[in-house]
C-alpha positions in Angstrom: 71.7 169.5 189.4 74.5 167.9 191.3 73.7 164.7 193.2 75.4 163.7 196.4 78.2 161.1 196.0 77.1 157.5 196.3 77.9 155.5 199.5 80.7 153.2 198.6 81.7 151.6 201.9 80.3 148.3 200.9 79.4 146.5 197.7 75.8 146.4 198.9 75.5 150.1 199.5 77.0 150.9 196.1 74.6 148.5 194.2 71.6 149.9 196.1 72.5 153.4 195.1 73.1 152.5 191.5 69.8 150.7 191.2 68.0 153.7 192.6 69.6 155.9 190.1 68.8 153.5 187.2 65.1 153.2 188.1 64.7 157.0 188.3 62.2 156.9 191.1 58.4 157.4 190.7 58.7 160.3 188.3 61.1 158.5 186.0 58.6 155.6 185.8 55.7 157.9 185.1 57.6 159.7 182.4 58.1 156.4 180.7 54.6 155.0 181.2 52.4 157.9 180.3 53.3 158.2 176.6 52.6 154.5 176.1 49.2 154.8 177.8 48.5 157.9 175.7 49.2 156.0 172.5 47.1 153.0 173.5 44.1 155.1 174.6 44.1 157.5 171.7 44.4 154.8 169.1 41.6 152.7 170.6 39.4 155.8 170.7 40.3 157.3 167.3 41.7 154.3 165.3 44.1 157.0 163.8 47.7 156.0 164.2 49.0 159.4 163.3 46.9 161.0 166.0 47.9 158.4 168.6 51.6 158.8 167.8 51.3 162.6 167.8 49.6 162.6 171.1 52.3 160.3 172.7 55.0 162.6 171.3 53.3 165.7 172.6 53.2 164.1 176.1 56.8 163.2 175.9 57.8 166.7 174.8 55.8 168.3 177.7 57.6 166.0 180.2 60.9 167.0 178.6 60.1 170.7 178.8 59.1 170.3 182.5 62.5 168.7 183.3 64.4 171.4 181.4 62.5 174.2 183.2 63.4 172.6 186.6 66.9 171.9 185.5 66.7 168.2 186.2 68.0 165.2 184.4 66.1 164.6 181.1 67.4 161.1 180.4 64.1 159.4 181.3 62.1 161.8 179.0 64.7 161.3 176.2 64.4 157.5 176.7 60.7 157.8 176.3 60.9 159.9 173.2 63.5 157.5 171.7 61.1 154.6 172.4 58.3 156.4 170.6 60.6 157.1 167.7 61.6 153.5 167.4 58.0 152.3 167.7 57.0 154.8 165.0 59.7 153.4 162.8 58.3 149.9 163.1 54.8 151.3 162.4 56.1 152.9 159.2 57.8 149.7 158.2 54.6 147.7 158.7 52.8 150.3 156.6 55.4 150.0 153.8 54.8 146.3 153.8 51.1 146.8 153.2 50.1 146.0 156.8 46.6 147.0 157.9 46.0 149.6 160.6 45.8 146.7 163.1 49.1 145.4 162.0 50.7 148.8 162.3 49.3 149.3 165.8 50.7 146.0 166.9 54.1 146.9 165.3 54.4 149.7 167.8 55.0 147.2 170.5 57.6 145.1 168.6 60.6 147.1 169.8 59.7 146.6 173.4 59.4 142.9 172.9 62.7 142.7 171.1 64.4 144.7 173.8 63.1 142.5 176.6 64.1 139.3 174.7 67.5 140.7 173.8 68.2 142.2 177.2 67.3 139.0 179.0 69.5 136.9 176.7 72.5 139.3 176.8 72.4 139.7 180.6 71.9 136.0 181.2 75.0 135.3 179.1 77.1 137.5 181.4 76.2 135.2 184.3 76.7 132.0 182.3 80.2 133.1 181.3 81.1 134.0 184.9 81.3 137.7 184.4 77.9 139.0 185.7 77.0 142.5 184.7 76.6 143.8 188.3 80.3 143.2 188.9 81.2 145.8 186.4 79.1 148.3 188.3 81.5 147.7 191.2 84.5 147.9 188.9 83.3 151.3 187.6 83.7 152.8 191.1 86.9 151.0 192.3 88.8 152.1 189.2 89.6 148.5 188.2 86.8 147.0 186.0 87.9 143.4 186.7 89.4 143.3 190.2 86.1 142.1 191.7 86.4 138.9 189.7 89.3 137.8 191.9 86.9 137.1 194.8 84.6 134.2 194.4 82.1 135.4 197.0 81.7 138.8 195.2 81.3 137.0 191.9 78.6 134.8 193.4 76.8 137.8 194.9 77.0 139.7 191.6 75.7 136.7 189.7 72.6 136.4 191.9 71.9 140.1 191.6 72.3 139.9 187.8 69.9 137.0 187.5 67.4 139.1 189.4 67.8 141.8 186.7 67.1 139.2 184.0 63.8 138.0 185.5 61.6 141.1 184.7 62.6 141.2 181.1 62.2 137.4 180.7 58.7 137.5 182.3 57.6 140.4 180.1 58.7 138.6 177.0 57.0 135.3 178.1 53.7 137.1 178.9 53.5 139.8 176.2 55.0 137.8 173.3 52.1 135.3 173.0 49.6 138.1 173.2 51.3 139.9 170.3 51.4 136.7 168.3 47.8 136.0 169.0 46.8 139.5 167.9 49.0 139.3 164.8 47.6 135.9 163.7 44.0 136.9 164.4 43.5 134.5 167.3 42.3 137.5 169.3 41.2 140.9 168.0 43.8 143.6 167.4 41.9 145.9 169.8 42.2 143.3 172.6 45.8 142.7 171.8 46.8 146.4 171.7 44.8 147.1 174.9 46.5 144.2 176.7 50.0 145.1 175.4 49.5 148.8 176.4 48.3 148.0 179.9 50.9 145.2 180.4 53.7 147.4 179.2 52.9 149.7 182.1 51.8 147.2 184.7 54.8 144.9 184.1 57.2 147.8 184.0 57.4 149.4 187.5 55.9 146.6 189.5 58.3 144.0 188.1 61.2 146.3 188.7 60.0 146.9 192.3 59.8 143.1 192.8 63.3 142.6 191.5 64.6 145.5 193.5 62.9 144.1 196.6 64.5 140.7 196.0 67.9 142.4 195.4 67.6 144.5 198.6 66.8 141.4 200.6 69.8 139.6 199.2 72.0 142.7 199.8 70.8 143.1 203.3 72.2 139.6 204.1 75.8 140.6 203.1 78.4 143.2 204.0 81.1 143.0 201.4 83.7 145.8 201.8 84.5 147.9 198.8 88.1 149.3 198.7 88.8 151.6 195.8 91.8 150.5 193.7 92.0 147.1 195.4 90.5 143.7 194.8 87.1 143.5 196.5 87.2 141.0 199.4 84.3 139.8 201.6 84.0 140.6 205.3 83.9 137.7 207.7 80.6 138.8 209.4 77.1 138.8 208.1 74.2 141.0 209.1 
């Protein structure tokens, strides 16, 4: 299915388009969230990890089949199935180490925590080094991956946008990390920890992305930085 070309008359229009594609809309979010909710619910009801994992995989496969039948992009379904596979690997490793069923259930959420921590650190470093990630989004369209860096105002705008991308992952890690540690140490019951992590993984997924997107949209609405393919990006004199 061919999508219409993105608007590229300004940096702001380009970034808004790219963010919309990256988030995948409501359906993309649902396809990511439902397998996690399925795993959490089935495990709490059955206490059978194999059944819970099988149910989450089955949901992911149904989502994938629906996309294929409709000839639409399958990347969000594939991402979901990859997430389940990685979570299952951590469950297997916990079992190999002699972990209890509770330990194995908690292990399912470790990859997500590691991803959020790693992503937040890696993306923050791009800002701290003066080469914010969003700038390379611009460079991918202009044809010169680094020309945007010649303009301080563009670098400043890209840095602010990139920091807003960091925040959701940082918040997830700061909130969910202590819950996982409490469940693993026995400070709270494993059932409570798994329930909280399963719900928070969904609740802190789309809503936090929406909040970050809203902040980015507000920031972008205040600027009108022309985007000229093949030339260094330079800011316009006026502001909206």
